[in-house]
N, C-alpha and C positions, 0 to 999 in steps of 0.2 A: 812372502809371496809363495804360493803353492806351485811346485814344478808340475807342468802339464805335458802330456804327450802330444806332439804336433801331428797334424792330419796325415802326413805321408809316412810316419813311423809305423812299422809293423806292430800289430796288436795281438794280445793273448790274454786270456783270463776273463774274469767277470767281477761283479760288484763284491762278491765274497772274497775272492783272492786279493783284490785291491785293499779291502778292509783288513784282511789278515796281515798283509805285508806292512801296511801303515801302522796297525796296532802293535805289531812286534817291534818295529823300528822305534815307536814312541816308548814302549815298555823298556827297551834297552837304552833309551835316552839319546838316540841318534836322529839326525835330520838330513834331508836332501836339499841341496842348494844349487841353484844355477838353472840354465835353460838348455833345452835340447834343440838342435837344428831340425828344420823341416826337410828331412832327407829320407828317401825310401831305402837307401843303402848307406851303411856307415860302419866304420871300425871304431870301437870304443877302446882306447888304450888306457888301461888302469895301472897306476903306480903311485907311490912306491908299494910294491907287493912284498910284505914281510911276514904275513900270517895267514893261516887257513881261515881266520875270521873275515878276511877280505871277501872271500867267496860268500859267506853267510850274509854280510851286509849288502853285497851286490845283488844277491837273489831277492832279498827283501825289498830293495829299490825296484827291481824288475817287476815284482808282484805288485808293489804299491802303484807303479805307473801304468800297469796293464800292458807292459812292453813284451813283445816277442823278440827275444835275443838269443843268440847262440854263443857258445863258448867252447874252447878246446880243452880237453882233459885227457890225461893219460888213460889208455884203454884198460889198464890194470885196475883202475878205480871203479869200473863198471861191473861190479859183481853183485850177486843177490845178497841182500834185498834192496840195494841202493841203485842198481842199474836203471830200473824203471823211473825212479825219481829223478836221477840225473838227466835222463833223456827227456822227460817231461819238462824239466827246467831249461832245456835247450842245449844240453851237453852233446858234444860230438867227440866220440872216442878217437884218439890219435895214437898210432904206434910210434913210441919214442925210439930214437936211435936209427930210424930208417933214413938213409941218405938220399937227399934230393927229392924234388917233385912236390914238396909241400906248398911252396909259394904258388907255383903254377896251378896246382890242384885247388887251392883256396880261391885264387883269382877266377878260375873256371866256375867254381861253385857260385861265386857272386854273380857272374854273368848269367847263370841259369835261373837265378831267383828274381822274382818280381820285386820283392822287398825283403831285406834282411839286414840285421845289425849283428855284428860279431864283436864280442868282448875278448880282448887279448891283454895279457900282462907282458909288456916289453922286457921286464926283468928276466922272464923265463923261469924263475925259481923264487922261493921265498927267502933265500939266503942273499948275502951281500954279493954283488957282481961288480966287475970293473966297468962294464958298459952294457947298454941295452942291446938286445938282439934286433937286427934290422928287418927281419921277415915281415913284420906287420906293415912297414912302410913300402916294402917291395910289392906286397899284395895290393896295398892301396893304389900304388902307381899302375900296376898291371890291370887292375879291375876298374881304375878311374873312380875310386871311392874316397870320400873325405875321411880324415882321421880326427876324432874328438878326444881330448884328454879328460880323464876322470881320475879323481884321487880319493883315497880314504885318509881322513885327517883324524887320527885318534886323539890328538890333544884337545880338539873341539867337538869330537863325536859328530863329524859331518862326512857325508859322501858328497863331494863337490864335482858337479858337472862343469868342468873348467871352460874349455873353448875348443873350437875347431882350429887345428894347427895347420898353418900354411907351410907345406913341405917344399923343399928346394930341389929335390932330386939327388942331393948328396946325403945318402942314407946314414952314413957314419956321423956326419956333422949334425944332421937333424936329431938323431938319437941322443947325441951328447947334449944338444940344446934342450931337448924335451926333458931329459933326466935332470939337468941343472934347474930348469924351470920348476918342475914338480917337487924335487927334494928340497929346494930352498923355501918353498911355501907350505908344504904339508909334512906331517909327521906320521909315519907308519907305526904299527903296533910295536915293532922292534926297530926303533930309529937307528940303532947301530948297524943295521943291515941295509940301510938305504944306499 
């Protein structure tokens, strides 16, 4: 079954960009599996994040679906000639190492938007971590936005649109449960870093 973009999801692109994304995914042997919720605002939490290829496959899915999605990326990556491309793809430059304010700033950004989907990797890095960062859950709580789990499964060459996660308000426990759920089902490009 072909994954389709629901009516309330933000849109971007055209027939050509959808064809380009789908053609490149097919050429690379990857598929998209699952359904998207009919929500105007959403956080897409992608894990396990173990490779830069995760970004490539995510952008191909975004193009294929005609989805307008934003993602956070370190500001140092926005240099010529890539800055324009990253911004066109939905990139939002972030100053790493700045203390405080990011959660509140993102929650405010959600409030100002009519429709927006934000892609976040709760791992926070491509290397092995002991626990996921809780910021995406705190943003979701403050902005009253649902969180959907997404995974890259390199073993089966699938991007899986998993499910909307029912949060409990206990961010640490939710992060631990989300990590266990995703890493027990899906294999990143570098499984030893999950």
